[in-house]
C-alpha positions in Angstrom: 97.0 79.7 42.0 99.8 78.2 40.0 98.3 74.7 40.4 95.0 75.9 39.0 96.7 77.7 36.1 98.6 74.5 35.1 95.4 72.5 35.0 94.7 71.8 31.2 90.9 72.1 31.9 91.2 75.7 33.1 91.3 78.3 30.4 92.3 81.3 32.5 92.6 82.5 36.1 92.3 86.1 37.0 91.7 87.9 40.4 88.3 89.3 41.2 88.0 92.7 42.9 85.1 94.1 44.8 85.0 97.9 45.3 82.8 99.9 47.6 79.9 101.5 45.7 80.2 99.0 42.8 77.4 96.4 42.7 79.3 93.8 40.5 82.7 92.3 40.9 85.5 93.5 38.6 87.7 90.9 37.0 91.4 91.5 36.4 92.6 91.0 32.9 96.3 90.9 33.9 96.9 94.1 31.9 97.6 97.7 32.8 96.7 100.6 30.6 99.2 103.5 30.8 100.0 106.7 29.1 103.7 107.8 28.8 104.9 111.3 29.1 105.6 113.1 25.9 109.2 113.4 24.9 110.1 110.1 26.7 111.4 108.5 23.6 112.1 104.9 22.8 115.1 104.6 25.2 113.0 106.0 28.1 110.1 103.7 27.2 112.3 100.6 27.1 113.9 101.6 30.5 110.5 101.9 32.1 109.5 98.5 30.7 112.7 97.0 32.1 112.5 98.7 35.5 109.0 97.3 36.1 109.4 94.0 34.3 106.5 94.7 31.9 106.1 94.3 28.2 103.9 96.0 25.7 100.8 94.0 24.8 99.6 96.5 22.2 99.2 100.2 21.6 95.8 101.8 21.9 94.5 102.7 18.5 94.1 106.4 17.9 95.6 107.4 21.3 99.1 108.8 21.4 101.5 107.2 23.9 98.8 104.9 25.4 99.7 101.2 25.8 98.3 98.1 27.3 101.2 96.4 29.1 101.4 93.1 30.9 103.9 91.9 33.6 106.6 89.5 32.6 105.8 87.5 35.7 102.3 86.1 35.8 101.9 86.2 39.6 102.4 90.0 39.8 99.5 91.9 41.4 98.5 94.3 38.6 96.5 96.7 40.8 99.6 97.4 43.0 101.9 97.6 39.9 99.5 100.1 38.3 99.8 102.3 41.4 103.6 102.2 41.2 103.5 103.0 37.5 101.1 105.9 38.1 103.5 107.4 40.6 106.5 107.2 38.2 107.5 110.5 36.6 107.7 108.8 33.1 103.9 108.1 33.0 100.9 110.5 32.8 98.6 107.9 34.3 98.3 104.1 34.7 95.4 101.9 35.7 94.6 98.2 35.9 92.6 97.0 32.9 89.5 95.5 34.7 86.3 94.2 33.2 82.9 93.8 34.5 81.1 90.5 33.8 78.0 90.9 31.6 74.7 91.0 33.4 72.6 88.0 32.6 68.9 88.7 32.4 66.8 86.8 34.9 65.2 83.6 33.6 61.5 84.1 32.7 59.2 81.6 34.4 55.6 81.7 33.3 52.6 79.8 34.4 50.7 80.5 31.1 49.8 77.1 29.7 50.3 78.0 26.0 53.5 80.1 26.4 55.9 77.7 24.7 53.6 76.8 21.7 
């Protein structure tokens, strides 16, 4: 994976997940969305970030104590890390930030002679 990431022709590399009951693959963004417990404070937040070697990417607009975080180390498995964070008493919840690729409409093939005119 590191070799692919170092290739200058490759823009990004992310894991792809397939879940039962979901018809399309889910692509990892390398981020985790988490909500911190109220009353944790700046010191508690910084300790959580340090304990899990994560950093704040940004704070969710309009949502109190909700952050997108990223691991300091790029090879960390974010699904597993999100599970660990979700079990931590300092968080209300944590989940990997996954995205679903857009559906592309099927190409239209017609046999009508004047279709393209």
